[in-house]
N, C-alpha and C positions, 0 to 999 in steps of 0.2 A: 300210552302206558309204557311203551318202550323208552320214550324220551324221559318220562318220570323215573323209571328204573335206572337209567343211565345217570341221571342227576344224583340220585341217592348214592350210587357207587362212587362217583367222583368225590362227594362229600366225605364218604368213609375213608377214601384214600388220603384226602387232605388231612383228616383228623389223625390218621396213623402216622403220616409224615411229620406233623407237628409234634406228636408224642415222641417219635424217634429222635427228633432234633432236641427236644427238651431233655430226653434221657442222656443224649450225648453230651449236652452242655452240663448237665448235672454231674455225670461221671467225670467230665473234664475238671469241674470245680473241685469235686472231691479228691481227684488225683492230685491236683495242684496243692490242695490243703495238706494232703498226706506228705507230699514232697517237701512242703515248707516246714512241716513239723519235724520230719526226718532230718532236714538240713539244720534246723535249730538244735536238735538233739546231738547231732554230730559235732556242730560247732561248740556246744556246751561241754561235750566230753573232751574235745581237743583243748578247750580253755582250762578246764579243771586239771587235765593231765599236765599242761604246762605249768600250772600253779603248783602241782605236786612236785615237779622237778625243782622249782624255785625253792620250795619249802625244804626239800631234802638237801639242796646245796647250802641253804642257810645253816643247816646242822653241821656241814663240813667246815664252814667259815668259823662258827662259834667253837668247834672242837679245836681248830688250829689256834685260835686266840687263847683258848684255855691252856694249850701246851706252851705257848709263848710266855704266858704269865707265871708259870710255875717256877719255883726256886727250891732246891738247886737244879741246874741243868746238867746233863739231860734228864728227862723224866724217866726214872728207871726203878725197877724192883727186881733184884737178883733172884729172890726166892720164888716169887709169883709174878712173872713178867707183865701179864696183862692187867694185874691189879694196880699198876701204877696210874692207870687212867681212872680217876676217882672224883668226878664232880660232886659238889656238896650242895644240899638244899639250903643250908644256913648261909652260904655265900651267894645265893641267888643264881647258881650255875645250872640248876635243874629243878624240876618239880617232882622228880622221883629218882633219888640217888640209888635205889635198889636196881633200877634198870640201866642207868648211865646218865647221859645228858639228854633230857627230855624237856621240850617246851611247847606250849600251845598259844595261839593268838588268832584273833578274828581277822578274816580276810577282808571283809567290807562291812561297814556299819549298816548298809542297806540290804544285807542278806544274812542268812543263817549259816553261811559257810565259814568254817574255821580251818586253820592249818595246824598240823602237829608234826614234829620231827623227833625221831629217836636215834641217838647215837649210842648204841648199846655197849655195855661192858663186854669184853671179849669172852667168847665161849666156844666150845667145840661141838660140832654136830656131825652126823654121819657123812654129810657132803662137804665138810671142812669147817674152817673157823668163820665166825660171823662177828660183827661188831668191831671193836677196836682191839687190834692184835699187834704185839711187838714182833716184828719180822727181821730184827737186826741180824740174826743168824742166817737168814735166807738171802740177804742183800749185800752183806759186807763180809770181807775176808778177815779171819782171825778175831771175830767178835761174836759173842753169844747172845741169845735171846735174854732179855732182862737188862741189857746195857742201855736201851732206850734210844738208839740212834735212828732207827727206821720203824715207822708204824704204818699199818694198814688201817684205814678208817672207813667204815661203812655207815651211811646215814639213810634212814627210811623216812620218806615224807608221805603225809596223808592229808587229803582234803575231805572234810566230812561236814554233814549238816547237823548242827547242834539243836536238837529239839527237846532235850531233857538234860539237866545237870545232875540228875540223881543216879545216872548209870554211866559207865565208861563210854568213850567216844565211838567204840565199835559195837555197841549193843543197842538194840531197838529201844526207843524209836529213833535214836541217832542213826545216821546212815553214812558209811564211807563211800564217797563217789569217785575217788581217784587215789592211786598210790604210785610211789616212785622209789627207786633204790639207786643210790650213787655211791661209788667206791673210789677212793684215791689213796695215795701213799704219801706220807710225810717223812721227809728225811732231814735230820739235823746235821749240819756241817760242824764238826768239832775240830779244834786246832790242837793236834798232838805233835808238838815240835820235838825233833831229835835232841835239841839243846835249848836252854833258855838264854837267848842272845838276841841282840838287835838285828844281826844279819847271820843267817845260817845257810851254808852251801854244802854241796856234796863234794866238789873238787875245788880246792883252793887255787889251783893254777889257772882256772878259767875266770878268775875274778881279778879285775884291775881297779886300782884306786887312783883317780885323776886328781888334778890340783884342787886344793882348797876343799877337800872332802872331809866331812866330819861324821864319824859313826859313834854315837853315844849310847853305851850300854847301861849307864847308870849303876844300879846295884847288881846287874847281870853282866854276862860277857858282852863285849862289843862285837866280836866276830868269832863265829864257830864254824868248823868244817870237819868233814870226815876223812877226806883223802887229799894228800898233797903229793904232786909229782913235780920234781924239779925244784928250783929255787922259789921261795915265797915272793909274791909281787911286792914291788917297792912302792909305797904310797907317794903320790905326787907332792909337789911343793905346797906347803901350807896345810897338808892333810893331817888328820888327827883321829886316832881310834882310842876310845877310853872304855873302861868297864871294870867290874869287880868279879873275881879277885885278880883277873888279868885281862888285857884287851883281846887276846886271841886264845883259842882253845881247840885242841884236836879231840873230836868226839870219839870216845871209846865204845863204839857200837857198830852195827852192820849198816851197809849202804842201803839195805831194803827199807830202812826207815825214812828214806827221802822220796818215796813215791807218793803221788797224790792220794792213793788209797790209804797209805799209812798215816799221812798227815791230816787229811780231811775226812777219813772213813768213807770216801767215795772215789771211784775212778774218774779219770779226766773227762771221758765222754758224758758221764752223768753230771759233772760239775758244769759242763757246757750247756746241757739241757736245762739245768736249774738256773742258769744265769738270767738276770733281768735285762742285761745288755750284752750283745755279742757283736764285736767289730773286728776289722781286719788289722788295724794298727792304731797307735795312740793319737795320731793326727786327727782321727775321726771323733775323738772324745770332745766333750764340751770343756770350756775353760775351768769349770768346777765339776769334779766327779760327783755322781749321784750318791746321796747318803744312804747308808744301811742297805746297800744292794750288792749283788754279785756282778762284776764286770769281767767278761771273758774276752781277752785279746788274742786272736788266732794269728800270731805272727810277732815280729819284733816290735818293741815299744820303747820310745824315748820320751822322758818327762823333763820339762824345762820350765822356764818362767811362763811360757804361754800355756802349757799343759802341766801344771804342778801335780805331784803325787801327794795330795792332801785329802783329809776327810776321814770317814769311817765306813767300813765295809770290807769287801774282799775283791782284789784285783788279781785275776789269774792270767798269767802271760805264757802262752805256748810258744816261746821263742826267747830271744835275748832281751835283757832289760838294761837300759841306759838311763841314769839319772844325772 
């Protein structure tokens, strides 16, 4: 009887051990499933957050293109500065011109996810300005808001599930799953010359005209300058300066108009930051300058047959120029 009792006890122990092992395995499987679901949710949120960033940045790109296409330039409204930003539905620039520049598009044909960006018209809130705002007066000297030289652009991006076309994107049963906000500044470089001439300089005495040089002003001045100290430079053999109504002209204005800030509505350091190409000297340039770009040369530059000064764009030289 004792042996039988002992046998029953061992069987009970074995059953309990099996049950415990099964429970541990079950909890392990459940835990793994929970971890897998959590990982998928995290990755999905990260993916949609990245998509929202991309959608918001698309709004910035489209807003920049809108500004570039407008005529006349700069895009300005002296009476109501922020009202100059006015995308129109009739031109296909927006789906809601009362808000600003708004567009929606499907993210994937295999899902219900859609993207939406809003580049809103500028407005004032208790925490500051939002949307598209003319900040010319805050970024440039001697210029006021409404002149359209510098703009702050904010774009809001949304990723949402489109489950009904009868209600807006952010109302049930539709569901916003990710949002993003990006802000940048748009600066327009304007060319405000002290004089309308082929060559303009601050000090005539620092300018030398070598052999076979031709300065053609056409219907404008060939050579304009503000200040002359000492004798005027003598053009080299074969040189010629032409223009109307005369080849040279002394500008009757102040020397302050010869600063980068006055000419380009931007200081030198900001022009450098805006440049597409920054190099140390002209010898590092390609044989053909890039078109429609800003090239900043931090040092002296010499242009010749190997490196001709031709094309379109802006070449800013922080040093001496030899052509």
